[in-house]
N, C-alpha and C positions, 0 to 999 in steps of 0.2 A: 658214557656220554648219553645224555637225554636227547634222543633223536627227534622227538616231538618238538622240543624247544628249538633245536637247530634247523629243522626243515619246515615246520608249519609257517604259513604266510610268506614264504620266500617266493620270489619271482622265478619262473621257469624260462629257460632259453632252449630253443630247439637246436637241431644239428646245424642249422644255418645262422645261428646266433640271433634269432628273432624272438622277441618276447612272445610268450604263449600262455599267459595266465599265472596264477599263483597256486601254491600247494594249499588246498583247503582242509584236507584230512589225510590220514594214512589208514590203509587196510592192513590189519595184523592177523596172523594166523598162528596157531600153536602147532608144534611138531610132534605131539604125542607124549613128550617128556615134560610138558609144561613150559617149554621155552617159547618165547614169542619171536616171530620174524616178520619183517615188513614184506608184504606181498605186492602192494600197489599204492600209488599216489591217487587220491581222489580230488578232482578239480572240476570247475565249470558249473553248469546249470544245476541248481538245486542242491549242491553239495552242502552248503551251509544252512539253507532254508529248512531242511529236514530236522536240524538240531534246534531250531527256534520254535518248534511247535507246529501243529497241524494247520493252524490259521495262516501262518506265514508261508508254509509250503503251498497252500491253496492259492494265495495271492501271487506267489512267484510263478506257479504253473499258469495262472491266468495271464500274467505279463508275457511269459514266453509264448503262449498261444497267440496273443495279439501280434507278436513279432513274427509269427509263422512257424515257430518250432512246435510241432505237434506232439512230440514225445520228449519232454524235458527230463533228461536224466544226467547224472554226473558222468564224467569221463574217468575211466580207470586206466591208469598208466602203469604198466608192469614195472616193478622195481628194477628188473634187469636192464631197463632202458635208461636208468640213471647212470651217467658216466662220471660225474664229478659234482661235488657239493662244495661251494665256497660262498661267495656273497649271493650267488644264485644257484639254482639247481639246473645242471646241464643234462639234456636229453639226447639220445642217439637217433631220434627220428624227427621228421619235420612236423610242424604243427598241423598241417593238412592231413598227414598220414595218421596222426593221433586223434583227429576229430576235434581239435581245440579251436577251430575257427567258426564253429556253428553259430554262436551268438553274435560274433562280429559280422559275419556274412548276413545274418538276419537284420541286424541294425542298419547295415549299409544298404540293403535292398529296400527295407520298409521305411526308413527315415531319411538317411543321407541321400539316397538316390532320388528322392522326391523334392529335394531342395533345388530350386532353379540355379543353374550354373555350377552345381556340385560335380 
């Protein structure tokens, strides 16, 4: 099975069945014998921008800083936390425990919170 095709760009659900982002990339490691194993899921801030070149990475870093995220870095989710893969990737921890709410919280505070009546 080609795990990259099956898992990449899938929606993730936390232990409470709440959406918590998409799988942007996978972190692979070798075991010394040349076999690859998945170590972690990479998601969130900057995970894809780094693959688009240094100029996109700088632009995204600037956007995140405007939103109040001073240290924009991707979230690494240990592969052991994946409980099931079907239409979505199921995780065994909450999105808050995994640090997957940082961007949404920043948008809520900096933009949504300033809208009258929000």
